MIKEDO-433382 format. One line per field, with one value per residue: residue in three letters; x, y, z of N, C-alpha, C in turn. Coordinates in Angstrom, 3 decimals. Layout:
// residues N
pamar: c(ALA|...)
n.u: c(X|...)
n.v: c(Y|...)
n.w: c(Z|...)
ca.u: c(X|...)
ca.v: c(Y|...)
ca.w: c(Z|...)
c.u: c(X|...)
c.v: c(Y|...)
c.w: c(Z|...)
// end
This chain:
// residues 317
pamar: c(UNK|UNK|UNK|UNK|UNK|UNK|UNK|UNK|UNK|UNK|UNK|UNK|UNK|UNK|UNK|UNK|UNK|UNK|UNK|UNK|UNK|UNK|UNK|UNK|UNK|UNK|UNK|UNK|UNK|UNK|UNK|UNK|UNK|UNK|UNK|UNK|UNK|UNK|UNK|UNK|UNK|UNK|UNK|UNK|UNK|UNK|UNK|UNK|UNK|UNK|UNK|UNK|UNK|UNK|UNK|UNK|UNK|UNK|UNK|UNK|UNK|UNK|UNK|UNK|UNK|UNK|UNK|UNK|UNK|UNK|UNK|UNK|UNK|UNK|UNK|UNK|UNK|UNK|UNK|UNK|UNK|UNK|UNK|UNK|UNK|UNK|UNK|UNK|UNK|UNK|UNK|UNK|UNK|UNK|UNK|UNK|UNK|UNK|UNK|UNK|UNK|UNK|UNK|UNK|UNK|UNK|UNK|UNK|UNK|UNK|UNK|UNK|UNK|UNK|UNK|UNK|UNK|UNK|UNK|UNK|UNK|UNK|UNK|UNK|UNK|UNK|UNK|UNK|UNK|UNK|UNK|UNK|UNK|UNK|UNK|UNK|UNK|UNK|UNK|UNK|UNK|UNK|UNK|UNK|UNK|UNK|UNK|UNK|UNK|UNK|UNK|UNK|UNK|UNK|UNK|UNK|UNK|UNK|UNK|UNK|UNK|UNK|UNK|UNK|UNK|UNK|UNK|UNK|UNK|UNK|UNK|UNK|UNK|UNK|UNK|UNK|UNK|UNK|UNK|UNK|UNK|UNK|UNK|UNK|UNK|UNK|UNK|UNK|UNK|UNK|UNK|UNK|UNK|UNK|UNK|UNK|UNK|UNK|UNK|UNK|UNK|UNK|UNK|UNK|UNK|UNK|UNK|UNK|UNK|UNK|UNK|UNK|UNK|UNK|UNK|UNK|UNK|UNK|UNK|UNK|UNK|UNK|UNK|UNK|UNK|UNK|UNK|UNK|UNK|UNK|UNK|UNK|UNK|UNK|UNK|UNK|UNK|UNK|UNK|UNK|UNK|UNK|UNK|UNK|UNK|UNK|UNK|UNK|UNK|UNK|UNK|UNK|UNK|UNK|UNK|UNK|UNK|UNK|UNK|UNK|UNK|UNK|UNK|UNK|UNK|UNK|UNK|UNK|UNK|UNK|UNK|UNK|UNK|UNK|UNK|UNK|UNK|UNK|UNK|UNK|UNK|UNK|UNK|UNK|UNK|UNK|UNK|UNK|UNK|UNK|UNK|UNK|UNK|UNK|UNK|UNK|UNK|UNK|UNK|UNK|UNK|UNK|UNK|UNK|UNK|UNK|UNK|UNK|UNK|UNK|UNK|UNK|UNK|UNK|UNK|UNK|UNK)
n.u: c(0.833|0.525|2.265|0.903|1.569|2.901|2.876|4.258|4.334|4.845|1.795|0.344|-2.662|-5.359|-7.668|-9.024|-9.828|-11.170|-12.039|-14.149|-12.906|-13.488|-15.675|-17.288|-19.198|-17.793|-18.623|-20.893|-22.582|-23.950|-22.126|-19.741|-19.308|-19.121|-16.807|-14.916|-14.917|-13.810|-11.201|-10.469|-10.454|-8.373|-6.269|-6.038|-5.132|-2.827|-1.253|-1.361|-3.214|-5.410|-8.705|-10.987|-13.435|-15.779|-17.256|-19.048|-19.856|-21.582|-19.743|-17.421|-15.373|-15.017|-12.605|-11.515|-8.475|-5.732|-2.187|-0.202|2.258|3.291|2.851|1.215|1.186|1.656|-0.542|-2.665|-2.046|-2.557|-5.363|-6.716|-5.485|-5.913|-8.688|-9.281|-8.210|-9.940|-12.435|-12.011|-11.474|-13.878|-15.559|-14.430|-12.710|-10.144|-7.483|-7.458|-9.390|-9.924|-9.911|-7.073|-4.664|-5.246|-6.667|-5.201|-5.516|-3.656|-4.402|-5.077|-5.928|-7.011|-8.243|-9.956|-11.045|-13.603|-15.361|-14.860|-15.673|-18.426|-19.009|-18.370|-20.181|-22.543|-22.548|-24.154|-26.643|-26.324|-26.022|-28.536|-29.340|-30.358|-32.566|-31.783|-28.725|-28.616|-30.099|-28.562|-26.763|-24.067|-21.992|-20.006|-21.637|-23.958|-22.743|-21.452|-23.504|-24.647|-26.598|-25.950|-23.749|-20.383|-17.676|-14.611|-12.349|-12.958|-12.277|-13.661|-13.327|-11.756|-13.067|-15.699|-15.003|-15.043|-17.595|-18.452|-17.732|-19.038|-20.290|-22.937|-23.784|-21.930|-22.569|-25.192|-24.671|-23.053|-24.857|-26.682|-24.949|-24.345|-26.935|-27.790|-26.986|-28.394|-30.332|-29.589|-27.791|-24.321|-20.857|-18.263|-15.764|-13.505|-12.964|-10.968|-8.563|-5.089|-2.956|-3.933|-3.437|-3.147|-4.812|-5.688|-5.141|-3.430|-0.937|-0.450|-0.275|1.949|3.897|4.046|4.861|7.379|8.766|8.580|8.725|10.632|13.107|12.642|12.322|10.277|8.432|7.665|6.334|4.999|2.444|1.126|3.205|4.362|2.408|2.430|5.013|6.619|8.149|11.635|12.750|14.241|15.432|16.017|17.895|19.944|20.668|21.650|23.803|25.428|26.133|27.945|29.773|30.380|32.767|33.790|32.779|32.529|32.336|30.138|28.103|27.844|27.020|24.585|23.023|23.118|21.820|19.342|18.391|18.262|16.385|14.187|12.333|11.904|11.948|14.776|14.992|13.782|15.431|17.855|17.192|17.260|19.924|20.867|21.618|21.634|19.532|21.117|23.534|23.042|22.751|25.339|26.792|25.816|26.750|29.472|29.614|28.722|30.816|32.929|32.041|32.178|34.903|35.888|36.029|35.765|34.129|31.853|31.044|30.342|28.267|26.396|25.817|24.671|22.440|20.954|20.320|18.756|16.600|15.450|14.568|12.257|10.219|9.972|8.243)
n.v: c(-1.192|2.217|4.814|7.473|10.933|12.895|16.071|17.808|20.223|22.643|24.085|23.348|22.742|20.581|18.655|15.720|12.405|9.103|5.846|3.006|-0.358|-2.101|-0.529|-0.896|-0.445|1.629|2.776|1.570|1.886|4.050|4.222|3.611|5.919|7.827|6.914|7.316|10.122|10.576|9.825|11.841|13.932|13.086|13.158|15.863|16.668|15.078|15.178|17.696|18.309|20.320|20.402|21.361|20.910|18.150|15.166|12.288|9.638|6.561|4.759|6.193|9.090|12.669|15.179|18.424|19.528|20.943|21.230|22.276|21.330|20.074|17.318|15.378|12.531|11.195|12.016|10.892|8.185|7.723|8.337|6.737|4.267|3.711|3.719|1.595|-0.552|-0.508|-1.011|-3.536|-5.129|-4.968|-6.353|-8.779|-9.202|-9.071|-7.433|-4.989|-2.044|0.332|1.417|1.089|3.762|6.797|9.721|12.806|16.133|18.939|22.166|25.515|27.458|30.016|30.521|28.359|27.119|27.769|27.068|24.355|23.466|23.877|22.109|19.681|19.657|19.466|16.949|14.737|15.559|15.554|12.828|12.043|11.276|12.922|15.799|18.343|19.932|20.425|18.437|16.266|14.307|13.562|15.355|18.370|20.498|21.342|22.294|24.472|26.253|26.793|25.159|23.102|22.708|23.197|20.836|21.170|20.588|21.109|23.391|26.260|28.917|30.010|29.539|30.475|33.063|34.344|35.216|37.101|39.109|38.966|36.212|35.225|36.521|35.483|32.753|32.776|33.855|31.862|29.752|30.641|30.710|27.978|26.893|28.068|26.427|24.111|21.629|22.487|22.397|22.315|23.047|20.965|22.081|20.583|20.034|21.571|20.541|20.041|17.727|15.711|16.317|19.012|22.010|25.121|28.670|29.735|30.941|29.856|27.090|27.079|28.058|25.986|23.848|24.756|25.176|22.734|20.607|20.951|19.729|17.138|14.213|13.075|10.146|6.787|5.422|7.350|8.702|11.192|12.974|12.844|14.102|16.683|17.715|19.185|17.839|18.077|19.832|18.933|21.133|22.844|21.304|21.151|23.841|24.350|22.535|23.426|25.923|25.297|23.496|24.279|24.646|22.166|20.133|17.344|16.116|17.590|16.638|13.991|14.482|15.714|13.612|11.990|13.604|13.870|11.284|11.032|12.967|13.596|11.565|10.396|7.717|5.602|5.292|7.579|9.561|8.835|9.298|12.051|12.524|11.139|8.462|4.984|3.164|1.531|2.811|5.178|4.190|3.230|5.625|6.948|5.278|5.731|8.412|8.193|6.712|8.555|10.575|9.281|9.043|11.640|14.300|16.986|17.058|15.890|17.897|19.889|18.623|18.459|21.169|21.721|20.042|21.337|23.745|22.697|21.570|23.878|24.974|23.624|24.887|27.392|30.280)
n.w: c(0.000|-0.855|0.817|2.799|2.305|4.787|6.083|8.558|11.159|13.788|14.761|12.544|10.688|10.241|8.224|9.108|8.328|8.779|7.843|8.391|8.211|5.234|4.948|7.136|10.175|12.666|14.906|17.030|19.105|21.657|23.724|22.411|20.878|22.880|24.103|22.088|22.005|24.462|23.945|22.203|24.009|25.749|23.958|23.565|26.031|26.618|24.311|23.284|21.331|19.432|19.191|16.881|15.406|15.152|13.806|14.140|12.299|11.385|10.119|9.765|10.552|10.959|11.534|12.531|13.320|15.176|15.506|17.769|18.641|16.456|15.951|14.573|13.703|16.167|17.688|16.202|16.289|18.929|19.142|17.102|17.608|20.380|20.420|18.684|20.143|22.368|21.055|19.864|22.123|23.491|21.837|21.480|19.281|16.715|14.905|12.167|12.548|11.253|7.835|6.164|6.276|8.089|6.556|6.097|5.521|4.945|5.919|4.934|7.305|7.691|5.310|4.837|7.152|8.381|6.343|6.003|8.501|8.347|6.262|7.513|9.667|8.292|7.344|8.401|7.443|4.661|4.369|4.868|7.384|9.321|9.261|9.840|10.922|13.664|14.761|15.023|17.224|17.507|16.723|16.696|16.324|17.837|20.106|19.063|18.391|20.778|21.895|23.563|26.374|25.773|25.752|27.623|26.118|23.497|21.035|20.133|19.594|17.497|14.981|15.520|15.947|13.508|13.243|15.003|17.941|20.382|22.149|21.841|19.515|17.721|17.777|16.759|14.248|13.171|13.110|11.164|9.016|8.585|8.310|5.966|3.936|4.126|2.598|0.088|-2.984|-3.104|-3.605|-2.450|-0.185|-0.317|-2.919|-3.893|-3.103|-3.317|-4.794|-3.152|-0.487|0.301|1.098|0.285|-0.341|-3.370|-2.660|-0.137|-0.717|-2.440|-0.688|1.256|-0.365|-1.234|1.183|2.638|0.862|-1.075|-0.956|-1.465|-3.519|-6.257|-5.553|-6.014|-4.049|-2.721|-3.840|-3.630|-3.387|-5.899|-7.373|-6.345|-6.583|-9.197|-12.165|-12.917|-15.682|-18.866|-20.317|-18.138|-16.792|-18.721|-18.839|-16.216|-16.075|-18.213|-17.237|-15.266|-16.374|-18.940|-20.252|-20.607|-22.664|-23.061|-20.486|-19.655|-21.319|-20.432|-17.806|-18.221|-19.175|-16.912|-14.928|-16.158|-15.992|-13.253|-12.432|-14.213|-14.654|-17.052|-19.470|-20.296|-23.017|-24.063|-23.017|-24.222|-26.912|-27.034|-27.071|-29.141|-28.830|-27.693|-25.289|-23.642|-23.881|-22.536|-19.927|-19.532|-19.670|-17.404|-15.393|-15.633|-14.838|-12.191|-11.099|-11.374|-9.688|-7.249|-6.945|-6.883|-4.771|-5.275|-7.548|-6.445|-4.706|-6.504|-7.835|-5.787|-5.446|-7.917|-7.854|-5.900|-7.198|-9.285|-7.884|-6.888|-9.261|-9.836|-8.516|-9.488|-10.696)
ca.u: c(0.000|1.281|2.255|0.437|2.556|2.560|3.619|4.009|5.103|4.061|0.737|-0.338|-4.109|-5.711|-8.943|-8.668|-10.919|-10.799|-13.231|-14.103|-12.426|-14.571|-16.790|-18.122|-19.394|-16.784|-19.375|-22.101|-23.395|-23.725|-20.889|-18.612|-19.101|-18.635|-15.422|-14.087|-14.776|-12.849|-9.846|-10.191|-10.097|-7.039|-5.293|-5.831|-4.385|-1.521|-0.459|-1.503|-4.076|-6.477|-9.828|-11.887|-14.757|-15.811|-18.526|-18.917|-20.876|-21.506|-18.559|-16.264|-15.434|-14.314|-12.048|-10.625|-7.607|-4.508|-1.091|0.800|3.559|3.720|2.941|0.003|1.233|1.525|-1.935|-3.560|-1.769|-3.282|-6.818|-7.146|-4.963|-6.615|-10.089|-9.293|-8.001|-11.208|-13.470|-11.715|-11.613|-15.295|-16.278|-13.624|-12.230|-8.769|-7.216|-7.680|-10.749|-10.027|-9.454|-5.807|-4.208|-6.143|-6.379|-5.005|-5.297|-3.109|-5.357|-4.901|-7.086|-7.626|-9.013|-10.890|-11.520|-15.043|-16.069|-14.745|-16.503|-19.796|-19.068|-18.360|-21.418|-23.652|-22.376|-25.334|-27.752|-26.047|-26.231|-29.972|-29.549|-31.227|-32.969|-31.037|-27.508|-28.852|-30.778|-27.587|-26.125|-22.652|-21.079|-19.753|-22.494|-24.815|-21.880|-21.144|-24.633|-25.076|-27.683|-25.381|-22.511|-19.254|-16.609|-13.458|-11.331|-13.381|-11.873|-14.575|-13.097|-11.186|-14.090|-16.757|-14.470|-15.402|-19.010|-18.757|-16.953|-19.930|-20.527|-24.298|-23.808|-21.130|-23.332|-26.294|-24.091|-22.604|-26.057|-27.176|-23.940|-24.531|-28.314|-27.983|-26.644|-29.255|-31.227|-29.116|-26.615|-23.151|-19.593|-17.448|-14.489|-12.419|-12.705|-9.778|-7.372|-3.976|-2.135|-4.597|-3.059|-3.042|-5.997|-5.455|-4.927|-2.196|0.259|-0.251|0.176|3.323|4.776|4.235|5.652|8.771|9.408|8.606|8.854|11.623|14.274|12.188|12.208|9.097|8.637|6.552|5.595|4.266|1.792|0.810|4.426|4.532|1.455|2.734|6.330|6.786|9.398|12.661|12.749|15.538|16.070|16.591|19.112|20.981|21.110|22.470|25.060|26.254|26.655|29.035|30.742|30.349|34.122|34.158|31.586|32.427|31.783|28.808|27.167|27.622|26.256|23.204|22.339|23.038|20.768|18.054|17.943|17.989|15.355|13.040|11.375|11.767|12.557|16.101|14.818|13.488|16.657|18.817|16.789|17.678|21.379|21.197|22.271|20.726|19.258|22.285|24.591|22.693|23.101|26.798|27.247|25.465|27.682|30.759|29.490|28.647|32.168|33.727|31.581|32.678|36.361|36.277|35.295|35.480|32.968|30.711|30.623|29.662|27.010|25.487|25.428|23.779|21.176|20.225|19.766|17.710|15.430|14.832|13.934|10.923|9.227|9.987|6.970)
ca.v: c(0.000|3.460|5.566|8.851|11.971|13.689|17.305|18.170|21.321|23.262|24.976|22.845|22.596|19.462|17.947|14.303|11.433|7.694|5.064|1.627|-1.378|-2.612|0.413|-1.374|0.518|1.723|3.209|0.735|2.182|5.352|4.142|3.697|7.325|8.497|6.499|8.007|11.508|10.557|9.798|13.204|14.713|12.704|13.637|17.296|16.824|14.408|15.451|19.094|18.441|21.311|19.874|22.450|20.343|16.701|14.545|10.835|8.899|5.150|4.043|7.075|10.329|13.858|16.065|19.543|19.636|21.736|20.581|23.243|20.663|19.461|15.876|14.705|11.059|10.759|12.248|9.944|6.851|7.641|8.313|5.534|3.065|3.466|3.373|0.248|-1.478|-0.545|-1.618|-4.965|-5.802|-5.007|-7.293|-9.997|-9.322|-8.624|-6.926|-3.577|-1.507|1.364|1.029|1.717|4.878|7.952|10.763|14.111|17.213|20.146|23.204|26.950|27.626|31.326|30.491|27.242|26.495|27.896|26.336|22.933|23.174|23.745|20.853|18.584|19.666|19.104|15.567|13.897|15.999|15.022|11.375|11.843|10.713|13.905|16.861|19.550|19.562|20.488|17.221|15.173|14.383|13.206|16.299|19.535|21.609|21.818|23.084|25.723|27.183|27.038|24.277|22.305|23.235|22.569|20.293|22.065|20.264|21.560|24.787|26.880|30.361|30.446|29.555|31.394|34.424|34.931|35.578|38.126|39.111|38.516|34.787|34.991|36.957|34.527|31.504|33.017|34.026|30.555|28.962|31.104|30.308|26.553|26.649|28.569|25.371|22.952|21.347|23.152|21.815|23.175|22.364|20.673|22.804|19.633|19.935|22.362|19.911|19.843|16.551|14.895|16.616|20.438|22.797|26.509|29.621|29.419|31.352|28.876|25.838|27.282|28.179|24.653|23.047|25.207|25.043|21.386|19.569|21.290|18.841|15.763|13.776|12.254|8.793|5.924|4.989|8.509|9.284|12.601|13.734|12.916|15.080|18.027|18.203|19.108|17.270|18.988|19.710|18.780|22.444|23.337|20.514|21.580|25.185|24.266|21.842|24.310|27.023|24.788|22.699|24.674|24.568|20.757|19.584|15.885|15.850|18.210|15.731|12.874|14.956|15.960|12.313|11.567|14.368|13.536|10.011|11.229|13.933|13.851|10.481|9.873|6.422|5.680|5.424|8.993|10.315|8.513|9.943|13.451|12.586|10.344|7.216|3.936|3.057|0.960|3.838|6.094|3.494|3.197|6.988|7.248|4.529|6.437|9.610|7.741|6.328|9.779|11.277|8.538|9.228|13.050|15.111|18.263|16.847|15.655|19.197|20.578|17.923|18.897|22.546|21.661|19.458|22.388|24.633|21.994|21.460|25.205|25.254|23.005|25.728|28.735|30.676)
ca.w: c(0.000|-0.915|2.065|2.669|2.567|5.965|6.285|9.948|11.743|14.866|14.323|11.350|10.840|9.366|8.144|9.235|8.226|8.769|7.543|8.868|7.291|4.382|5.153|8.230|11.257|13.722|16.084|17.043|20.279|22.303|24.504|21.471|20.525|24.091|24.314|21.103|22.449|25.572|23.374|21.726|25.194|26.238|22.968|23.810|27.286|26.592|23.102|22.881|20.156|19.529|18.420|16.498|15.122|14.944|13.448|14.175|11.567|11.757|9.617|9.595|11.322|10.463|12.548|12.243|14.486|15.055|16.232|18.224|18.812|15.195|16.219|14.092|13.787|17.561|18.073|15.543|16.840|20.200|18.942|16.383|18.267|21.639|20.144|18.118|21.258|23.112|20.229|19.713|23.413|23.837|20.980|21.363|17.906|16.542|13.569|11.874|12.605|10.231|6.505|5.811|7.091|8.106|5.571|6.724|4.562|5.563|5.531|5.168|8.184|7.502|4.070|4.697|8.395|8.620|5.296|6.322|9.678|7.855|5.505|8.483|10.449|7.421|6.893|8.682|6.590|3.324|4.425|5.129|8.715|9.963|8.337|10.203|11.662|15.097|15.211|15.131|18.546|17.581|16.078|17.550|15.903|18.925|20.991|18.362|18.371|22.147|22.349|24.644|26.928|25.088|26.611|27.721|25.124|22.173|20.845|19.161|19.487|16.216|13.926|15.915|15.869|12.216|13.223|15.998|19.183|21.448|21.919|21.343|18.112|16.942|17.662|15.830|12.918|12.680|12.825|9.865|8.035|8.296|7.866|4.606|2.988|4.314|1.463|-1.126|-3.605|-2.974|-3.874|-1.279|-0.159|-0.569|-4.355|-4.193|-2.525|-4.253|-4.533|-2.127|0.904|0.605|0.794|0.632|-1.419|-4.103|-1.907|0.934|-1.330|-2.928|0.480|1.834|-1.299|-1.256|2.500|3.183|-0.150|-2.095|-0.887|-1.684|-4.907|-6.507|-5.053|-6.428|-2.866|-2.217|-5.012|-3.411|-3.640|-7.354|-7.882|-5.864|-6.999|-10.652|-12.659|-13.422|-17.133|-19.522|-20.550|-16.882|-16.547|-19.674|-18.453|-15.004|-16.403|-19.045|-16.422|-14.439|-17.130|-20.345|-20.839|-20.718|-23.325|-22.917|-19.162|-19.601|-21.986|-19.515|-16.654|-18.657|-19.168|-15.516|-14.250|-16.779|-15.424|-11.833|-12.078|-15.100|-14.685|-18.415|-19.731|-20.913|-24.471|-24.336|-22.737|-25.279|-28.162|-26.984|-27.270|-30.319|-28.438|-27.258|-23.854|-22.962|-23.864|-21.444|-18.682|-19.434|-19.370|-16.009|-14.542|-15.678|-13.998|-10.795|-10.711|-11.235|-8.489|-6.101|-6.823|-6.841|-3.796|-5.928|-8.399|-5.555|-4.203|-7.600|-8.082|-4.727|-5.768|-9.074|-7.401|-5.189|-8.232|-10.013|-7.004|-6.845|-10.547|-9.880|-7.879|-10.046|-11.293)
c.u: c(0.870|1.156|1.675|1.574|2.082|3.468|3.279|4.906|4.245|3.036|-0.004|-1.798|-4.587|-7.209|-8.585|-9.919|-10.339|-12.082|-13.051|-13.628|-13.613|-15.851|-17.764|-18.183|-18.242|-17.406|-20.714|-23.034|-23.097|-22.402|-19.657|-18.288|-18.571|-17.166|-14.491|-13.868|-13.832|-11.419|-9.487|-9.760|-8.690|-5.955|-5.007|-4.990|-2.966|-0.638|-0.679|-2.341|-5.152|-7.603|-10.807|-13.301|-14.635|-17.199|-18.292|-20.097|-20.733|-20.184|-17.364|-16.418|-14.707|-13.805|-11.409|-9.764|-6.327|-3.441|-0.033|2.192|4.030|3.789|1.700|0.092|1.053|0.080|-2.847|-3.285|-2.535|-4.779|-7.261|-6.710|-5.718|-8.059|-10.202|-9.127|-9.285|-12.263|-13.264|-11.916|-13.088|-16.029|-15.495|-13.196|-10.774|-8.608|-7.561|-9.152|-10.955|-9.391|-8.186|-5.426|-5.211|-5.717|-6.288|-4.673|-4.812|-3.868|-4.831|-6.104|-7.772|-8.559|-10.157|-11.509|-13.035|-15.849|-16.005|-15.597|-17.960|-19.984|-19.151|-19.691|-22.644|-23.580|-23.597|-26.553|-27.565|-26.319|-27.685|-30.236|-30.504|-31.584|-32.225|-29.807|-27.701|-29.541|-29.818|-26.774|-24.609|-21.763|-20.902|-20.710|-23.327|-24.022|-21.571|-22.286|-25.240|-26.217|-27.239|-24.097|-21.334|-18.260|-15.396|-12.431|-11.714|-13.092|-12.707|-14.202|-12.622|-12.271|-15.232|-16.307|-14.764|-16.804|-19.408|-17.908|-17.782|-20.362|-21.917|-24.422|-23.065|-21.891|-24.498|-25.792|-23.645|-23.796|-26.631|-26.248|-24.123|-25.913|-28.550|-27.681|-27.489|-30.219|-30.856|-27.909|-25.459|-21.900|-18.826|-16.178|-13.303|-12.125|-11.411|-8.483|-6.321|-3.171|-2.648|-4.304|-2.994|-4.312|-5.749|-5.328|-3.610|-0.923|0.589|0.317|1.618|4.311|5.080|5.124|7.117|9.484|9.585|8.817|9.982|12.842|13.899|12.091|10.927|9.375|7.421|5.722|4.788|3.591|1.453|2.019|4.661|3.598|1.871|4.036|6.481|8.126|10.374|12.780|14.160|16.191|16.693|17.894|20.238|21.538|22.052|23.809|25.972|26.861|27.851|30.147|30.732|31.696|34.622|32.969|31.428|31.803|30.364|27.761|26.835|26.744|24.798|22.413|22.117|21.887|19.388|17.504|17.541|16.688|14.101|11.970|11.154|12.438|13.899|16.004|14.590|14.728|17.680|18.488|17.214|19.175|21.822|21.929|21.224|20.504|20.475|23.418|24.327|23.076|24.606|27.334|26.985|26.371|29.046|30.729|29.476|30.028|33.056|33.339|32.138|34.156|36.789|35.423|34.921|34.233|31.718|30.149|29.848|28.310|25.967|24.945|24.417|22.426|20.315|19.573|18.604|16.435|14.706|14.081|12.534|9.845|9.238|8.647|7.193)
c.v: c(1.245|4.203|6.957|9.818|12.796|14.912|17.791|19.321|21.938|24.248|24.518|22.528|21.577|19.156|16.463|13.453|10.022|6.890|3.631|0.665|-2.006|-1.790|-0.041|-0.332|0.469|2.252|2.468|1.035|3.589|5.336|4.206|5.153|8.113|8.174|7.204|9.464|11.603|10.534|11.132|14.084|14.372|13.121|15.109|17.535|16.287|14.848|16.841|19.264|19.487|20.850|21.016|21.947|18.834|16.299|13.040|10.208|7.416|4.510|4.941|8.299|11.443|14.650|17.281|19.698|20.378|21.120|21.599|22.638|19.951|17.944|15.109|13.175|10.527|10.909|11.177|8.498|6.668|7.487|7.019|4.254|2.720|3.059|1.961|-0.804|-1.628|-1.329|-3.132|-5.732|-5.962|-6.102|-8.573|-10.250|-8.866|-8.070|-5.461|-3.217|-0.491|0.900|1.789|2.826|6.022|8.951|12.103|15.136|18.430|21.349|24.603|27.389|28.972|31.335|29.470|26.711|26.584|27.121|24.825|22.566|23.024|22.435|19.656|18.515|19.316|17.654|14.682|14.284|15.465|13.520|11.008|11.100|11.603|14.970|18.162|19.163|19.578|19.260|16.052|15.341|14.314|14.051|17.477|20.683|22.189|22.628|24.442|26.726|27.401|26.193|23.352|22.957|22.473|21.987|21.208|21.815|20.704|23.047|25.424|28.311|30.798|30.571|30.502|32.844|35.119|35.536|36.578|37.995|38.615|37.085|34.525|35.402|35.961|33.225|31.652|33.162|32.703|29.687|29.349|30.658|28.850|26.289|27.086|27.511|24.113|22.841|22.111|22.405|22.808|22.359|22.144|21.512|21.894|19.458|20.655|21.748|19.669|18.623|15.674|15.324|18.096|21.166|24.230|27.387|29.287|29.810|30.361|27.579|25.973|27.390|26.810|23.805|23.452|24.953|23.592|20.285|19.797|20.371|17.378|15.468|12.967|10.784|7.947|5.444|6.122|9.209|10.753|13.475|13.881|13.962|16.504|18.595|18.074|18.486|18.374|18.767|19.534|20.130|23.031|22.601|20.979|22.941|25.127|23.604|22.739|25.452|26.586|24.119|23.039|24.580|23.130|20.010|18.063|15.513|16.420|17.279|14.532|13.284|15.248|14.654|11.822|12.280|14.094|12.228|10.178|11.987|13.987|12.779|9.902|8.512|6.607|5.878|6.881|9.844|10.086|9.202|11.398|13.620|11.757|9.057|6.216|3.970|2.541|1.969|4.863|5.473|3.485|4.576|7.341|6.500|5.216|7.673|9.230|7.374|7.557|10.553|10.608|8.827|10.680|13.846|16.468|18.148|16.613|16.974|19.965|19.946|18.336|20.290|22.557|21.056|20.490|23.345|23.984|21.855|22.798|25.507|24.658|23.928|27.161|29.025|31.548)
c.w: c(0.000|0.401|1.832|2.971|3.754|6.037|7.684|10.371|12.839|14.308|13.084|11.675|9.816|9.367|8.107|9.119|8.297|8.668|8.031|7.799|6.557|4.558|6.242|9.344|12.251|15.018|16.072|18.215|20.778|23.057|23.606|21.159|21.717|24.329|23.337|21.514|23.645|25.053|22.719|22.904|25.676|25.258|23.179|25.060|27.159|25.432|22.522|21.616|20.421|18.605|18.150|16.205|14.987|14.462|13.365|13.456|11.930|11.355|9.329|10.503|10.571|11.669|11.881|13.474|14.146|15.936|16.634|18.366|17.553|15.248|15.776|14.172|15.203|18.042|17.490|15.960|18.141|19.959|18.277|17.084|19.531|21.392|19.560|19.216|22.073|22.332|20.114|21.021|23.783|23.074|20.707|19.920|17.862|15.133|13.412|12.004|11.483|8.920|6.146|6.781|7.029|7.025|6.284|5.654|5.324|5.019|5.850|6.002|7.992|6.289|4.126|5.979|8.561|7.578|5.542|7.524|9.260|7.096|6.445|9.234|9.605|6.933|7.206|7.841|5.174|3.269|4.705|6.437|9.506|8.930|8.606|11.014|13.173|15.655|15.397|16.414|18.485|16.667|17.028|17.268|17.045|19.946|20.370|18.442|19.761|22.629|23.477|25.126|26.328|26.083|26.574|26.619|23.712|22.035|19.738|18.813|18.109|15.148|14.284|15.834|14.546|12.223|14.300|17.240|20.365|21.153|21.355|19.877|17.225|16.737|16.693|14.397|12.328|12.311|11.460|8.744|7.622|7.714|6.428|3.544|3.158|3.138|0.198|-1.679|-3.489|-3.220|-2.579|-1.320|-0.460|-2.054|-4.746|-3.652|-3.608|-3.841|-3.420|-0.699|1.265|0.202|1.253|-0.586|-2.121|-3.349|-0.799|0.362|-1.795|-1.774|1.078|0.926|-1.266|0.066|2.927|2.154|-1.131|-2.088|-1.103|-3.170|-5.078|-6.216|-5.411|-5.245|-2.233|-3.386|-4.846|-3.705|-5.141|-7.950|-7.527|-6.402|-8.501|-11.017|-13.046|-14.924|-17.692|-19.826|-19.289|-16.557|-17.454|-19.281|-17.250|-15.296|-17.224|-18.240|-15.581|-15.258|-18.626|-21.030|-20.973|-21.348|-23.162|-21.573|-19.044|-20.214|-21.074|-18.331|-17.018|-18.667|-17.736|-14.791|-14.854|-16.206|-13.964|-11.575|-12.959|-15.063|-16.066|-18.543|-20.433|-22.421|-24.855|-24.111|-23.846|-26.584|-28.204|-27.210|-28.470|-30.007|-27.936|-25.742|-23.099|-22.882|-22.768|-20.106|-18.464|-19.058|-17.909|-15.035|-14.503|-14.785|-12.521|-10.273|-10.500|-9.988|-7.240|-5.867|-6.637|-5.853|-4.399|-6.807|-7.552|-5.040|-5.274|-7.906|-7.041|-4.999|-6.920|-8.711|-6.682|-6.180|-8.974|-9.156|-6.917|-8.132|-10.636|-9.383|-8.408|-10.711|-12.516)
// end
């Protein structure tokens, strides 16, 4: 199974979902749901998780959470792991409860938090479980609009802050904000997700890609990374190599083939066609370069410098 790409840092904000294995129910009783909420509370206390919204459906859940300590994997191991242990012990079963790994989308909270909270709180209405979000017990919506006293671990201030300074005004404003989409067709805010893991304005997406992904190479085991990181182009490779080795055309030609194989993702046949040689000749040339790099510290230093330039070229606008 392909691994999900996780981008973690202090203050990161996520939309997290996890679905039952084979789409089976993960919450079968009132006590199951209560127990899961207890693990949200303990995650907030033990791992500094900030829980903004939640919705527990029969076979999946939605969370909006923030990680001041940059420790999403630790938080989710606690929540999903502890709940799975409880669920299995209660029903004398073993094995996975959730289907694969949880999905975590890194979110530009200033741009999308309130829209995602509405999307989450309307989930039971979309599923036709209830007619209004306030009729559903197992989401944070009733706490947001003041119908029930909110637990201490639920952090509503950020999202409600968009709707007024006075709590009653904010709750009424939020209620109108959510109710305006009941029984109406609307586009999910998740339609704008980039590479399966980023949701935000273009500046936010570009910042995250440059700061946290610029030193990573596309990886077949991380499909999201392949989508987010553009390939380095052959013209960019030729430009960088010529700037460093323009006075040595023989070595420059070898290095161009070497970097094309390393960075473009093109097949050897395609690379060879650009140099008028066969696939085996490309492989032979790359082996020669690898051997020279191993024997020359000066060349290794230059290769490192060139790799840095090439990685930067992927994110140029």
